[in-house]
C-alpha positions in Angstrom: -38.6 48.3 41.8 -38.9 45.2 44.0 -40.6 43.2 41.3 -37.7 44.0 38.9 -35.1 42.8 41.4 -37.2 39.7 42.0 -37.3 39.0 38.3 -33.5 39.5 38.0 -33.0 37.1 40.9 -35.2 34.4 39.3 -33.3 34.7 36.0 -29.9 34.4 37.6 -31.0 31.4 39.6 -32.4 29.7 36.5 -29.2 30.4 34.6 -27.1 28.8 37.4 -29.3 25.6 37.3 -29.0 25.4 33.5 -25.2 25.9 33.7 -24.8 23.1 36.3 -26.8 20.5 34.3 -24.6 17.7 32.9 -25.3 16.3 29.5 -24.3 12.6 29.1 -22.5 12.1 25.8 -23.0 8.5 24.4 -20.7 7.3 21.6 -23.0 6.0 18.8 -20.4 5.1 16.2 -19.2 4.5 13.7 -17.8 1.5 15.5 -14.2 0.8 14.5 -10.9 -0.9 15.4 -7.8 1.2 15.9 -4.4 1.2 17.5 -4.6 2.6 21.1 -1.4 4.7 20.9 0.1 6.5 17.8 3.7 6.1 19.0 5.7 4.2 21.6 9.4 3.4 22.2 11.7 1.3 24.3 15.4 0.5 24.5 16.6 -2.6 22.7 17.8 -4.1 26.0 14.2 -4.5 27.3 13.8 -8.3 27.5 10.1 -8.4 28.3 7.6 -8.7 25.4 6.2 -5.5 24.0 2.5 -5.5 23.4 0.9 -3.3 20.8 -2.8 -2.9 21.6 -5.5 -2.9 19.0 -8.8 -1.5 20.4 -12.4 -2.2 19.5 -14.2 1.1 19.9 -17.8 0.0 20.3 -19.9 -2.7 21.9 -18.1 -6.0 22.5 -18.9 -8.7 20.0 -20.0 -12.3 20.6 -17.6 -13.5 18.0 -13.8 -12.8 17.7 -12.6 -9.9 15.5 -9.7 -10.5 13.1 -7.6 -7.5 12.3 -5.0 -7.7 9.5 -2.0 -5.4 9.4 1.2 -4.8 7.6 4.7 -3.9 8.9 7.1 -1.4 7.5 10.0 0.8 8.8 13.7 0.8 9.2 13.9 -1.9 11.9 15.0 -5.3 10.6 12.9 -8.4 11.4 15.0 -11.1 12.9 17.8 -8.7 13.7 16.1 -5.8 15.6 12.8 -7.5 16.5 10.6 -10.5 16.0 6.8 -10.9 16.1 5.5 -13.7 18.2 2.5 -15.6 16.9 1.0 -15.2 13.4 2.6 -12.1 11.8 0.1 -9.9 10.0 -3.0 -10.9 12.0 -4.2 -10.0 15.5 -7.4 -11.3 17.1 -9.6 -9.4 19.5 -11.3 -12.3 21.4 -15.0 -12.6 21.7 -16.5 -10.4 24.4 -13.3 -8.4 24.8 -12.2 -5.0 23.6 -8.5 -5.4 23.0 -6.2 -7.6 21.1 -2.4 -7.5 21.2 0.5 -7.8 18.7 3.4 -9.2 20.7 6.9 -8.1 19.7 10.2 -9.1 21.1 13.2 -6.7 20.9 16.5 -8.3 19.9 19.4 -6.8 21.7 22.2 -6.4 19.1 23.8 -3.5 21.0 27.1 -2.4 19.4 27.6 1.0 21.1 26.3 2.8 18.0 23.5 4.9 19.4 20.9 5.1 16.6 17.3 4.0 16.5 14.9 2.0 14.2 11.2 2.3 13.6 8.5 -0.4 13.2 5.3 0.9 11.7 2.1 -1.2 11.9 -0.7 -0.3 9.6 -4.2 -1.9 9.7 -5.4 -3.0 6.3 -8.5 -5.1 7.0 -11.0 -6.2 9.6 -13.5 -9.0 9.9 -16.5 -8.6 10.5 -16.6 -6.1 7.7 -19.2 -3.8 9.3 -16.4 -2.4 11.5 -14.5 0.6 10.3 -10.7 0.9 10.3 -9.5 4.0 12.2 -11.6 7.0 13.2 -12.4 10.4 11.6 -14.0 11.0 8.2 -11.2 9.5 6.3 -10.3 6.8 8.9 -6.8 8.1 9.5 -6.8 8.4 13.2 -5.6 5.1 14.8 -5.0 3.3 11.5 -1.3 3.1 12.1 1.2 3.2 15.0 5.0 3.5 15.1 7.2 1.8 17.6 10.8 3.2 18.0 13.5 0.8 19.0 16.2 2.8 20.8 19.7 1.5 20.4 21.4 0.8 23.6 25.0 0.5 24.9 26.4 -3.0 25.0 26.4 -3.2 28.8 23.1 -1.4 29.4 20.3 -3.5 30.8 18.8 -5.2 33.9 20.9 -7.6 35.9 20.7 -9.9 38.9 23.6 -9.4 41.4 25.1 -12.3 43.3 27.8 -12.2 46.0 30.5 -14.6 44.8 31.5 -17.3 47.2 28.7 -16.6 49.7 25.8 -19.0 49.6 23.6 -17.6 52.3 23.1 -14.1 50.7 20.1 -13.9 48.4 20.6 -12.5 44.9 19.3 -9.1 44.2 17.3 -8.7 41.0 16.4 -5.7 38.7 19.7 -3.9 39.1 19.9 -1.4 36.3 23.1 -0.6 34.5 22.9 2.5 32.3 25.1 4.8 30.1 24.6 7.7 27.8 27.9 7.4 26.0 28.7 3.7 26.2 31.9 4.4 28.1 30.9 5.5 31.6 28.2 3.4 33.2 26.2 3.6 36.4 25.3 0.4 38.3 22.3 1.1 40.5 23.3 -1.2 43.3 26.4 -3.0 44.6 24.9 -3.7 48.1 24.1 -7.4 47.8 23.0 -7.9 51.5 26.1 -6.1 53.0 27.2 -3.2 55.1 24.2 -3.2 57.5 21.8 -2.0 54.8 20.4 -5.0 53.0 17.5 -3.0 51.7 19.3 0.2 50.6 20.6 0.4 47.1 24.1 1.9 46.7 25.2 2.8 43.2 28.7 3.2 41.6 30.2 4.5 38.4 32.5 2.3 36.3 34.4 2.6 33.0 34.3 0.2 30.1 37.9 0.1 28.9 36.9 -1.4 25.5 39.0 -4.6 26.0 36.6 -6.6 28.2 38.1 -5.0 31.4 36.3 -2.5 33.7 37.5 0.1 36.1 35.7 1.5 39.1 37.4 4.9 39.7 37.7 6.0 43.3 34.4 7.7 44.3 32.6 8.7 47.4 30.0 6.3 48.9 27.5 8.7 50.4 25.2 6.1 51.9 27.8 4.8 54.3 28.1 6.5 57.7 31.5 8.2 57.7 31.9 11.3 55.6 34.9 10.1 53.6 34.1 6.5 52.8 35.0 5.6 49.2 34.8 2.7 46.8 37.0 1.7 43.8 37.9 -1.5 42.1 38.2 -3.5 38.9 36.1 -5.8 36.8 35.7 -7.7 33.6 33.1 -8.6 31.0 32.5 -12.2 29.8 31.7 -11.6 26.1 30.1 -15.0 25.7 27.3 -14.7 28.3 27.4 -10.9 29.1 28.2 -11.4 32.8 30.0 -8.6 34.6 32.4 -9.5 37.5 33.6 -6.9 39.9 35.9 -6.6 42.9 34.4 -3.6 44.7 36.9 -2.3 47.2 35.2 -0.4 50.1 37.5 1.9 52.0 35.9 2.9 55.3 37.1 6.0 57.3 36.5 6.9 60.9 35.0 10.2 61.9 38.4 11.9 61.9 38.9 10.8 58.3 41.5 8.1 59.0 41.5 4.7 57.4 39.3 2.4 59.5 39.0 -0.8 57.4 39.1 -2.2 53.9 36.5 -4.6 52.5 36.6 -6.3 49.0 33.2 -7.3 47.7 33.2 -9.8 44.8 30.0 -9.4 42.8 28.8 -10.9 39.5 26.0 -9.3 37.6 24.0 -11.7 35.4 21.9 -10.3 32.6 18.2 -10.9 33.2 
């Protein structure tokens, strides 16, 4: 009986060792080029270049790899986007694994919230020993679609400056967003003010449709008193997209009585 138990113990121990072994899987081809991601998207107000990655799957080469592609889709070149560099060709440099198609989005926001697609399709590669895409029929990675999301006219990233005050530093990357192109949220009106130069304080405003803006009365929860509010007016410069506000801050004491009134003149400059 003991010998049987000993045999069972040995078998169990062996099976545990076998189960814990790791087998290294090495990719041996076929080597190919492909788009890294099948889909991507961004709002048309994004002003930084969009890079579409093309990936060499395999050992890096001592010579550059030239990948040829076509563009299709509902987005309009020169109106919704533009390609920087030579359109139709992207190069993976020697001894590197990635090349990039650089695309700029053109912000033609008109408060009509639709979207357009740009589809890139690889049609050729040099050296010719490389395959296009992956899988038996080469479909995986052969194409990628980038969706340009329409944005509201005032949506975007802004730098805020305090008008008439030279010793207060501008605040950058202030987001202004809306889902209906009428009611917007500005992520910060605190341009080095109210004891909290590092704390963002947002506010809601209304686009009246005639280049005027209204900040409806609303609570400012970051300030110390429980009933502090802000309100105000503003305007849009249709030529340069700048937004100018007079933010009226109404401070209360702990009893809820009016304590002081401050008007903060702010200009938001599109980045």
